[in-house]
N, C-alpha and C positions, 0 to 999 in steps of 0.2 A: 534561517533559510528554509527549513522544512515547513515552518508555519506559513511563510509567504507562499511557498509552492502549494501547500495544502489549501490555502485560501483561494488561490487561483483555480485550482481543480474544482472546488466547491462552486465558485462563481460560474465556471464553464458548464458544470453539470446542471445548475439551476437554469441557465440560458437554454441548454439543450432540452430540458424537460418542458420548457414553455412552448417548444415547437411541436410537442406531442410525438416526436420521433424517438424519444427516449422516455421510458416510463418504468415505474416500479413493477417488478415481476412478483414480488412478495413483500409483505410488511417487514421493515427493518427489524433486526433482532439484536438488541443490546444485551450484553451480559456484564453485570457490575459486581465486583468483589472488593472487599476491604483487605488489604495486605497486612501482614503482622506488624509492619512499621507505621500503620495508620494511613497509608496512602490509598487512593482509590484507583483500581485497574479496571478499564472498560474495554471490552471487545465489541465492536459494532460490525455486523454483517448486513450489507445492502445488496439485494439482487435486482438488477435492472434488465430491461429488454430494449435493444436498440434496433429499430426498424431498418431493414435493408433499403438502400436508396432506390428510388424509381428511375426508370430510364427517362432521358430528357423528353419533355413534351407529354409525359404520362402523369395522370393524377397520382397523388401520394398513396392512395389506397390500392394502386395497381401492382404493388410488390408481392402480391399473393400471400401475405402474412409472414413472409420470410424476415428473419432478423437474426440478431446475435445476442446471446446472453452475456451479461457482464456481472460478475460477482466481486464486490469490493469488501475487503476485510481490513479493519483498522484496529490496532491495539494501542491504547493510550494509557498513560500513567499520570495521575494528578496528585501532587504533593500538597498537603494541607498544613497551614501554619497554626500557631497556637490559638488564634482567634477563630479558627474554623473556616477560613477563606482559602481558596486555591492560591498557592504561592508559586507553583510551577506546573507546566503541562509539557509532557514529552510524548511524542508519537513513537512508540517502541518498534512498531512494524506495520507495514501496509502491503497488501497483496491484491493483485488483480487476477481473477480466475485461478486462484491458488498459487500463483507465481509471485515471488517477491518483486516489488517495483524496482526500477533501476536505481533509484536513490538508496533504497535499503540494501541492495546488492553491493553498491559502492561503499556504503557506510560500514557494512559487515567486513568487507575486504580491508578497508583502512583500519578498523579496529583490530583485525587479525595481524596486520603489519605492525601496529604499535604495541601489540601484546608482547613483542620480543623485549621490550623494556622491563618486563616483569621478571626476567631471568630464567624463564622456562628453557630447559635444555633443548627441547624440540624446536623452539623458536630460534635459539642461538644457532643451531645447525642449519637453519634456513628451510627446514622442511615445511614449517607452517606457511612461510612466505610462498614457497613453490605451490603448495596445495591451494592456497587462497588465489594465487594468480591463475592456476589451471581452472579452478572453479569459476572465476570471473570470465575467462575466455569461453568456457563451455556455456555459460549463461548467455553471453553475447551471441554465440553461434546458434543457440536454440531459439533466440528471438528473431534472428535473420531468416530462419526457415519458415516462419509463420506467414 
């Protein structure tokens, strides 16, 4: 599901960049590291500039140079098989302007709920569930204020 969503986002981003209303604000910055287990971890930061829309009937250049910055941060993990080929790709985290994307917030919340199966006393008492639920509600509220 994440890969399908990510693919749709990339396709939409490519289409938007063809309109010249969305453009790179800086050169993308990938950081690549080899983990102790031989996997490859990549962090990719992409800074974009989205032009503000013009008023109806006005030329595109009449927005006065106003726009919105968009910083996309994606952390991926690639597992390598014994032949040296990628056997698995995981998107570990994605952020827009420093905020976790909705999918990541939901995923972390679900992982917090299922961690009670591990036998942690805090999870059994329901404290972790309550904390995760409050965090999820706080995040939704913060998004609705924007």
